[in-house]
C-alpha positions in Angstrom: 18.7 57.4 52.8 21.9 56.0 54.4 24.6 58.5 55.3 28.2 57.6 56.2 30.9 59.5 58.1 34.6 58.8 57.2 37.5 59.6 59.5 41.0 59.2 57.9 44.6 60.3 57.9 47.9 59.3 56.5 51.4 60.7 57.0 52.9 60.6 53.5 54.9 63.0 51.4 52.6 65.1 49.1 54.6 66.9 46.5 51.9 69.4 45.4 49.3 70.0 48.1 47.8 73.0 46.2 47.0 70.9 43.1 45.5 68.2 45.3 43.4 70.8 47.1 41.9 72.2 43.9 41.1 68.7 42.4 39.7 67.3 45.7 37.5 70.3 46.5 36.0 70.1 43.0 35.3 66.4 43.4 33.7 66.9 46.8 31.4 69.7 45.6 30.3 67.6 42.5 29.5 64.6 44.7 27.9 66.3 47.7 30.7 65.4 50.1 30.8 67.7 53.1 33.4 68.0 55.8 37.0 69.1 56.5 40.1 67.8 54.7 43.5 69.2 55.5 46.4 68.5 53.1 50.0 69.3 53.7 53.4 68.2 52.5 53.4 65.7 55.4 50.1 64.0 54.5 46.3 64.2 54.7 43.8 64.4 57.6 40.0 64.5 57.1 36.5 63.8 58.2 33.7 63.8 55.6 30.1 62.8 55.3 27.8 61.9 52.4 25.2 59.3 51.3 26.5 55.8 51.0 27.1 55.6 47.3 28.9 59.0 47.2 31.1 57.9 50.1 32.1 54.8 48.1 33.0 57.1 45.1 35.0 59.3 47.5 37.0 56.4 48.8 37.8 55.3 45.3 38.7 58.8 44.3 41.2 59.3 47.2 42.8 55.9 46.6 43.5 56.9 43.0 46.4 59.1 44.3 49.4 56.8 44.6 50.3 58.2 48.1 46.9 57.3 49.4 46.2 54.0 47.7 46.3 52.1 51.0 44.7 54.8 53.2 42.6 53.4 56.1 39.1 54.8 56.5 37.2 54.5 59.8 33.5 54.5 59.0 30.4 55.3 60.9 26.7 55.5 60.1 24.7 58.8 60.4 21.2 59.9 60.0 22.2 63.0 57.9 25.2 65.0 56.8 27.6 65.4 59.7 28.8 68.7 58.3 27.1 71.8 56.9 29.9 72.8 54.5 32.9 71.6 52.6 36.5 72.7 53.3 39.6 71.4 51.7 42.6 73.4 52.9 46.4 73.4 52.6 48.2 73.5 55.9 51.7 73.4 57.3 50.7 70.4 59.4 47.8 68.0 59.1 47.3 68.4 62.9 48.7 71.4 64.7 51.5 70.3 67.0 54.6 72.4 66.6 56.4 69.0 66.4 57.8 69.6 62.9 60.8 67.4 62.5 59.9 64.3 64.4 60.8 61.0 62.6 57.5 59.3 61.8 59.2 56.2 60.6 60.1 55.6 64.3 56.7 55.9 66.1 55.5 53.9 69.0 54.7 50.3 68.4 51.2 49.8 67.0 48.9 48.2 69.7 45.8 46.4 68.4 42.6 46.8 70.4 42.6 43.2 71.5 46.2 43.6 72.7 45.2 46.6 74.8 42.5 44.4 76.4 45.3 41.9 77.3 47.3 44.7 78.9 44.4 45.3 81.2 43.4 41.7 81.8 46.9 40.5 82.5 47.6 43.4 84.9 50.5 44.7 82.8 52.4 47.5 84.4 51.7 50.3 81.9 50.7 53.9 81.7 48.0 54.8 79.2 48.0 58.5 78.2 45.4 60.5 76.4 46.9 62.7 73.6 43.7 64.7 73.1 42.5 68.0 74.5 41.0 68.3 78.0 37.5 69.0 76.7 37.6 65.7 74.9 38.9 63.6 77.9 36.4 65.3 80.2 33.6 63.2 78.7 35.5 60.0 77.9 38.7 58.1 78.6 40.2 54.6 79.0 40.1 53.0 82.4 42.9 54.4 84.6 44.1 56.7 81.9 46.3 59.7 82.5 44.4 62.7 81.0 46.8 65.7 80.9 45.6 69.2 81.0 45.9 70.2 77.3 44.2 73.1 75.6 45.6 72.0 72.2 47.9 69.3 70.9 50.7 71.9 71.0 50.9 71.1 74.7 52.2 67.6 74.1 55.8 68.7 74.5 55.1 69.7 78.1 53.2 66.5 78.7 56.2 64.5 77.5 58.4 66.5 79.9 56.1 65.6 82.9 56.1 62.0 81.9 60.0 61.9 81.8 60.3 60.2 85.2 58.6 57.2 83.6 60.9 56.8 80.6 61.6 53.1 81.5 58.0 52.2 81.8 55.5 50.9 79.2 53.6 54.0 77.8 50.5 53.6 75.6 49.2 56.7 73.8 45.8 57.1 72.3 43.6 59.6 70.5 40.4 59.7 68.5 41.5 58.1 65.2 45.3 57.7 65.6 46.7 60.8 64.0 47.8 62.6 67.2 49.1 59.6 69.0 51.2 58.6 66.0 53.1 61.9 66.2 52.9 61.9 70.1 54.4 58.4 70.3 57.2 59.3 67.9 58.1 62.3 70.0 58.3 60.2 73.1 60.5 57.7 71.3 62.8 60.6 70.3 62.9 61.9 73.9 64.3 58.5 75.0 61.2 56.7 76.3 62.0 53.0 76.1 58.7 51.1 75.5 56.1 53.2 73.7 52.9 52.1 72.0 50.2 53.8 70.0 46.6 52.4 69.9 46.1 51.4 66.3 42.9 53.0 64.9 42.4 55.1 68.0 39.3 55.2 70.2 36.8 54.9 67.4 38.2 51.6 66.3 38.6 50.2 69.8 35.1 51.3 71.0 33.4 49.9 67.9 35.1 46.5 68.4 34.8 46.4 72.2 31.9 48.5 73.6 31.3 48.3 77.3 34.9 47.1 77.9 37.7 49.5 79.0 36.4 52.7 77.3 34.4 54.8 79.6 32.1 57.6 78.5 31.5 59.2 75.1 33.8 60.2 72.3 34.1 63.8 71.2 34.1 64.1 67.3 34.8 67.1 65.2 31.6 67.3 63.3 28.1 68.5 63.9 27.2 65.3 66.0 29.7 66.6 68.6 29.8 63.2 70.4 29.2 59.5 69.7 28.2 57.1 72.5 29.7 53.6 71.9 28.8 52.0 75.1 25.4 50.4 76.0 25.8 50.0 79.7 24.3 53.0 81.5 27.2 53.2 84.0 29.7 53.4 81.1 27.8 55.8 78.8 28.6 59.1 80.5 31.5 60.2 82.8 31.2 63.9 82.1 29.4 66.2 84.5 26.7 68.8 83.6 28.0 72.3 84.0 24.8 73.3 85.8 23.7 70.4 88.0 26.6 68.0 88.1 24.7 65.0 86.9 26.4 62.7 84.4 26.3 64.0 80.9 28.3 64.2 77.7 26.6 66.7 75.4 28.4 69.8 74.5 26.9 73.2 73.7 28.5 76.6 73.1 27.1 79.4 75.2 24.6 81.2 73.1 26.0 84.6 74.0 28.1 85.0 70.9 30.5 87.3 72.8 31.2 84.3 75.2 30.8 81.1 73.1 32.1 79.0 76.0 32.1 75.3 75.4 30.3 73.4 78.2 28.9 70.0 79.0 25.2 70.0 79.9 22.2 67.7 80.3 19.1 68.2 78.2 16.9 69.8 80.9 19.6 72.2 82.2 20.5 73.6 78.8 16.9 74.5 78.1 16.3 75.9 81.6 19.4 78.1 81.3 18.5 79.3 77.8 21.7 77.6 76.4 23.8 80.2 78.3 26.5 79.7 80.9 25.6 82.5 83.3 23.0 85.2 84.2 25.1 87.8 82.4 25.1 85.7 79.2 21.4 85.1 79.4 20.9 88.9 79.5 23.1 89.6 76.5 21.7 91.3 73.4 24.0 89.2 71.3 22.5 85.8 71.8 22.0 83.3 69.0 18.4 83.5 67.8 17.8 79.7 67.7 18.6 77.1 70.3 21.2 74.9 68.8 24.5 73.5 70.2 
């Protein structure tokens, strides 16, 4: 059985998010679509999984809504459902940013993956900036990318402030699928940056078109797979470091002491040897998960 995972978003005015939520949740349950969909007055953001034929029904269903008739789906294969449950929720923002009034009709220029390659190959003087969280950039980034310390996307305002000495330079923003760098690039434009780009389709589109090129490491994804590995060359597969031994790794687990739950990168042998825990204290906890899973 062939499973698919869809990643999608669109900034578009939604007049009745609650009505959409109720209709969409019912459709997902009836057609065994699992995942997370966030709907707000500013648009939609989602990642879902299902068998191939149900995913095709899902795409048709979403495109029935006039505001989403031309929505772009990034698609990947999977061996099974990438989610355990179905959530369709109404939010104030489709990605939490605290950037509420930015003009999304004036975002950074859309940079196609092939154009980004040219930037590198022609030695263009540009700064490429990761708009994702630190735990994401720790295991994968573009060559020479600036990877700011960010706990959440709400930190982007402070990142923009630190970038302010470079307002006259070419700035390229990127994120997983495009949603964060769309808002991030618009915010930079509003702050007076002169030449701002956003990577069209995000990392997932670039890495699928150009594996083993300028993307280094793995890609953190917000489903049960945790990561995808787009590159085939061993030296480009992993740039993260195992929490325990320091060897190259990309795989994330949560510490199995449920009172800790720390997210950490680990290699296969170390996570087993350390009982999926981050410390001696956590290994001794009486509140550990009963089964070894990430």
